[in-house]
N, C-alpha and C positions, 0 to 999 in steps of 0.2 A: 617627430614632435614628442616632447616629454608628456607622460601621463600625469595628471594632477588628481589627487584623491578627492572624490566627491563624498563629503561627510554625510550628506542626506541619504544618498543611495546606500552607503555603508551602514548607516543606522537602520535603514529599512531591512536590509539583508540580515543583520544581526538580530533584529526583533523578530523577523520571520523565522529564523533558525530556532529561536526559543519557542515560538508558536508551534512549529512542527514537532519539536521534542515533546511538547505537552500532549500531542496527539497519541503518543504511545501509552502514557498513563491513562489517558482517556479511553483508549482501546482496552486497557486492562479492566477499567470499570465496566465498559460495554460488554465485554466477554464475561467478566466475572459475575455480573448480574444475570446473565443468560444461563449459566450452569447451575447445577444443584448445590445445595448448601455444603455438601461434603467435598466439593471440588473448587471452591472459590479461590482459595489461596494459591493452589497450584496453577490455576488459570492465569491469575495475575502475575505470579512469579515467572511464568513463561515469557511475558512481556518485559519484565524488569531485568531478567538475565540477558535478554537480547540487547537491551541498552548497554549493559556492561561489555559483553563480548564484542559487539560490532564497533563500539567506540574505540576499543583497543586495537583491533585488527585494521581499522580504518587508518589509523596513524602509521602503523607498521608498513602496510602495503596496499590497503584498500583504495585510498585516494589515488595512488600512483597507477594502480591497475585500471581504474575507471577513467581517470582524467590526466594521467601523466603523459608527458610529451617526449619521453625518451625513445619511444618507438613510433615510427611512421606506419602505423598499422590500423586497419579498420576493425580489427577484432579485439585488441587490447591496448590500453593506454601506455603502459610501461610495465616491464617484467620485474624490475628490481624492488628492493626494500626502499622505504622512503624515510619515515620518521618526521617529515615536514620541517626539519630544522632549517633547510635552505629556502623556505618559502615565506619566512617571516616578513621580509621587506619587499615582496614582489606583488604585482598586480595580476588580477585574473585575466587569462586569455583563453577564451572558449569560442573560437571562430572570429576573434577580434578582441581588441583591448577593452576592458571594462575598468572604470575608475574606482574599483573596490579591491581590497586586499585579497590575495589568494586564499589566505586562511579564513576569511569571512565566507568566501564561496565554498571552501572545503567544509566548514562547519555546517553550512546550509545543506549541502549534499549528504553529509553524514547522517542527518536526521531522516532523510529519505531511506538511506541504507538501513537504518534502525527499524523503522516501522514496517518495511516490506516483509522480512521474515516473521515479525510479530503477528502480522495478519494471518499467516499460515496456521498459527497455533489453534485458531478457532475450529479448524477442520478436524483436529485430532484431540479435542478436549476430553477429559475424564479418564484417559487411558494411556498416557505417554510418560515414560520414564524421564525424570527431570535431567539426569545426566546424559541420556541419549539425545534429548532435545538440545542441550548445550553443544554437544558434538555436532549435531545436524546443523545448527545455526552457523557455527564456525565454517564448516565445509560448504554449506549452501551459498552463503554470501560470497565465498571465494570462487566457486566454479560456476555459479549461476548469476547472482546479482551484479557483481563487479563487471563481468564481461557485458551483460545486457545493458547496464548503465552506460558503458562506453558506446555500445552500438547506437543507443537512442539519444543520449544527452551530450555526447562529445562532438562538438562542431569544429574541432581541429585547433591546431596551433598556427596562428596567423601573425606574421610580421611582414609588413609591406604588402605585396601582392601574393606572396607564397603562403599556401595553405596546405598543411599536411596533418595526418593522423585523424581524419574525420571518421567517426563511427560508421559501421556498416549500414545501419538503417537510416541514420541521419543523412548519409550520402545518397541514399535512394530517394530522399525527399519525404520520408515518413514524418508526419506532424504529430508531436506529442508534447504539449507545452509543459505539463507538470507530472506525468507519470502514469498514464493509462496503460501503456505497454509494460514499461520497466517495473512499475509497482504493482498495479492491480491485476492485470492479466498474468503477470509473472507469479504473484502470490496465489492467485486463484487456481492456476494450473498446478502449481506445486501442492496446494491443499488437496486437490482431487487425487493426485498421485499418492500422497501420504495416507489419505483416507482408505485407499485401496490396499496399501501395504499393511496398515495396522488392522484393518477389518472393523467390523461393527462393534459398538459398545455392548457389554452384557445387558441383555434385556431390551435392546433397541426395538422399538415398535410394539413392545409388550408392556414394559414398565413406564409410568409417567416420568417424563424428563423435562418438565416445564421450568422456565426461568425461576430462580429462587427469589430474585429481587428486581422487580421492574423499575423501581426508583433508581437503582444503580445503573440499569440499562439506559434510562433516560439521561442520567447524569453523564454517563460515558458518551452518549450520542451528542449531547450538548458541548462537551469538551472537544470532541472530534470536529464538530461544526465550527467552533471558535478557532481551533488550531489550523483548520483547513484554509483559512484566509492567508495564513503564512505559506502554506503548502502551494497554493495556486498563485496568489498575487505576488508572493515572494519570488516566484520563478521568473518574474520580469527582471530581477536583479537590479532594480532601481525603483525609486518613488516617482513613477511616470504614468502616462496615459494607459499603457498596456497593463500596468498593475491595477489601475482603476477599473478597466474593462474586465479583467480576470476576477476582481473582487465582486463586482455587481453580478456577473454571470454565475459565480459560485453561489451567491445568496439566492437568486431567483430560481435557479435550477434545482437547488436543494428543497426549497419550499414547494415547488411544483411536484417533485418526486414524492415528497411526503403525502401530498394530496392524492397523487396517482396510486400509491400503495394502499391508502385507506379506502379509496374508491373500489379497488379490487376486493378488499376484505368485506366492505359493506354489501357489494353486489353478490359475492360468492358465499359469504358466511352469515350475512345479516347484521354484522357489527364491526365497528372499527376499533382496533386495539392500540394500546400504548406501545406494545412491542412492534406493531406495524408502523407506527409513527416514527419510532426510533430507527427501525430498519430502512424505511423509505427515505429518511433523511440521509442515511449513510449511502444508500444506493444512488441518490442524486449527487452527492459529493464525489463518489467514484466516477460516475458517468461524465460529469462536467470537467473533471481533471484534465484530460488530454485536450479538450476543446475550448477551454475557458478564455483563451486569448485569440481565438480564430473565428468566433461566431458572434453575431449581434445578440443583445439581451433577449429580444423576442424569440430567437431561435433557442436560446438557453432554456427558456420556459418550456418550449415544446420538447426539447431534448430531455429535460428533467422529468416532465410528466410521463413521457414514454418509458424512461428509465425505471420510474416507480412501478409502472404497470408490468414491464418485462420482468423485472427482478422479483416482484411479488408472485408472479406465475412460475418463475424459474426455480424458486426454492423447493417446489414440489418435485423437481426432477429426481432428487435423491431417493424418493419413495418409488418412483417409476422404475429407476434403473438399479436400485438396491445397494447404494453406497451410503455410508454413514458420515456425512459431512455435518459434524455436530452443530456448528453455529452458522451454517449457511455461507461459508466463504465462497463456494462455487457460485451459488445463486446470486450473491450480491457483488462480489469483487470480480469474478471471471466474466459473468454475463454483463454486469454493469460496465466493466472495463472494455469489453468487446464492443458494446453498443456505443460507448463514448468515443472510441477510436474510429469506428465506422461512421458515426454521425458527422464527423468532420468532412467526409466525402459528400455529404448532402448539404450541410449548412455553412461551411466555411466560405468566407469572402474576404478579398483583399481590401474591401472598403473599410473594414475595422482593423485590419493588420496587414500591411504590405508584405510582410514576411511569410504570410500564410499562403492560401491558394483559393481557387474558385471551385466550390462544390457543385453538385448536380443541379441544385436549385438556382444557382447563379450563372448557369450557362457553361460551366466548366466540363461538362460531360462526365464520363465515368472514370477518367484517368486517376484523379485523386482518390476516389473510392477504392480503386484497385490497389493503389499504393498503400493505403491505410489497411486494407484487408491483408495484404502481404505482410506488413509489419506486425500486425496483431497476431496472425496465425503462426508466423515464424517464431515469435517469442513464446507463444503458448506451447507449441510443439517442443521447442528446446527445453523449456522449464519443466514440462510434464515428463519428458523422457529422462532427463538427467536426474530429476528428483526421484523418479521411480527407481532408477538404478541405485542412487545414493541411499534411499530409504531401505531398499532390499539388503544392501551390504551392511548397514547399521543393524538391521533387524537380525541378520544371520550371524553377526559377530558379537556385539555387546547386548543385543536385545533392545527393541524399541518400545515394547509394550509392558506395562506392569502386569502382575499376576491377576487372575480372576478374583482371588480372595481380596487383594488390595483394592481392586476396582469396586467391589461390592461394599466393603467396609468404609471406603473413602480414600481417595488419592491424597488428600491434604495430609492426613495423619501418616499414611504409609510412606510418602515421599519427604515430608517436611517435619513430621512430629509436631504439627500444629493444627488447630482448627480455627476457622474464621469466627465462630460464635461460641462462647463459653456458656452453654445452656444449663450447666450444673455446677455445683461447688467444685472448685479446683483443689487438688492436693497441695498446691502451693499457698493456699489460704485465700481469703476473700470470698465474696458472694457474687452471684450473678442475679441480675434483675430481669 
């Protein structure tokens, strides 16, 4: 039977792609507001250069490696170069035919590939060579993200009853609707590895390193929240009931996580902060990502509330264990992603999605929880170990960290010859207010 283009589904996927791209500039604002004044531009540039690099390599070979069907392999989609020239008039086939163009699906998945390495940058803020970061992003998406995306998101090439090329974790039955493993656990584990490779910032735990602009943090969090509807609901690949479920779950889980984080702050510190509200929202977004199409809305509220509590407590781990995760990538993305993936084993039910499973609370026993744990920790281990080796090699060859002098004076001027705020008269003329 011939596939007929569904213009509504195609429009939704295209709009979702744009929403997910917005998340990376949103992340730039979120991270940019959290660093000190002298590091704002570098922090934001780490996100923007990621957009450029990943967009290019995605066309050349990235999409083929993640979703190509030239190889019947559970480990890689296809080994060759692509260019996507032969995909212009084809339809998506990812476990079965979808009435949307392959290039629409490719564009959507590209935005996931962009934001994942960008998330890592928060763990190594204030001290990373811009050129080394560019090299790292290129190599990391090649040997970590593209293979992991295939393991998790590739449901195979299906024509008739024949199905081949199913990703390793997808074939094991691991449920991850929108990227808890491939995106957040992947990035969180990589962030931890790089934080260990680069070491602590000069003056860590001695000098004040408070966010320089909380309004920017809140703006970034709001843009992430907005774009995340494309991230989660767009993963339905159609304007349908599953997209509606994912959207409402994303909203209520995020709101609950915000409340959970603020409750921890109020009880522990005596006051609720704007930084906590922004961080709690992001923690909720992270946690609901893998589960958004597999749980009922009431479960999403519980999941989100616990995510806010868990992540608020987890950000203190860096002080206990002595690693400098500058902007809490480990506490929010690794811990939040782990909880989100494991929560499916408790809250999932086929009553809301027949393609899901039955969690512990719905009489499914511990089987699904075990499968989810295997997938989560497999990705975490792979990402951490490969990133650790990659970071070590880059550090020993071209150098990964700026000099101590450049770090003290300001990475913005040292790496980019720019400053975010002109506080004094410039030699180029004009005045500052």
